[in-house]
N, C-alpha and C positions, 0 to 999 in steps of 0.2 A: 869346670862350668859351675857357676852358681845358680841356685834355683830362682825362679821368677818369683817376685814378691806376690803375696796373697792379693787376689782382685778384691778390690773394696765394692761391696755392693750396698743398697740404700739402707739395709738393716744395720750397717755399721754406723750410721748417723746417729747422733743423739736424737732421742724422741722430740725434744723441743724444736730441734732443726727440722725434722720430718713434719711435725705439727704446722710450723711456719710456712714451709714449703707447699703443703696442702692448702693452706688458707691462701697463699699467693698465687696458686694455680687455679683455684675455683674464682678468687676475685678477678684474675686477670681474664679467664674465660668469660665471666659475666661481663666484664668491661669491653671485651671485642665482640661477643656474640649478641649480649642483651642491650646494652647501653646505645649503641648507635641507632638501632631501629626504634627505640624509645625516644631518643632525640629527633629522630625524623617524624615521628607521630606528633609529638609536642610541638616542634616547629612547624609542622604543617598546619596545627590547629591555631598557634598563636600568630604566625607570620605569614601564612600561606604557603603554596607550594614551593618544594625544593627548586630552586633556579637550573639545576643541570640535570633536571628529570626526576625519576620516582626514587623509591627506597633502594632499588639495585644500584642505580648510579651512585647513591650516597655510600653505599656500602664499598662500591668499587673506588671511589674517591678516598675512603676511609683507609682500605687496606693499602692502596697505593701511598697514602701519608704515613702509614706505619712502616711500610718497607722502605720509604726515603727518609725515616729518622725524624720526621716533624714532630716538633716538641708538643704542639696543640693536640696532635693525633694521639701521641703517647700519654699525655695528660688525661685524656678522655679514658683510655684504655687502663690507666693505672688508678683513676680515682676510685673506684671501689675498694682497692686494697689500701689506699690512703686513708680512706673513711674508716676502715676497719681498725687501722693503726691508731688513729685519733680516739675512736670511742674505746678501744681497749686501754690505751694511756689514761683517759680520763676516768674510767672505771678503776684502774689501778691507783691513781691518786686518791679517789674517793675512798677506795678501801684502806689506804695507807694512813688514814688518819682516825683512829677509833674515837668515836664520841664526838667527832667534829665531821660534818658532812654526812653523806648518806650511809644508811646501815644496810649494806648490801650482802647477801649470803656469799659464802666462798665458793 
């Protein structure tokens, strides 16, 4: 009888992967819990009341859209992470050209 392979825990992941997963989790939580109410507030101010009811109704529709796999709802949820990727890429590009572009600290 062969022994079971050792269980992999999160500490066996490389530090960069753990760091990226933490950024993804935080941005996704922000996109799911904070962005929809902000959209409701901004939309209510700019466009008037939400047609299907209040903020609770918007959140219900939002979570149903996520559960249904709707691209639009997932785009809203993942937008904070995509913004962090773009900002980090632009900062990486700016740092990659010494003497040209921004002089950013490492």
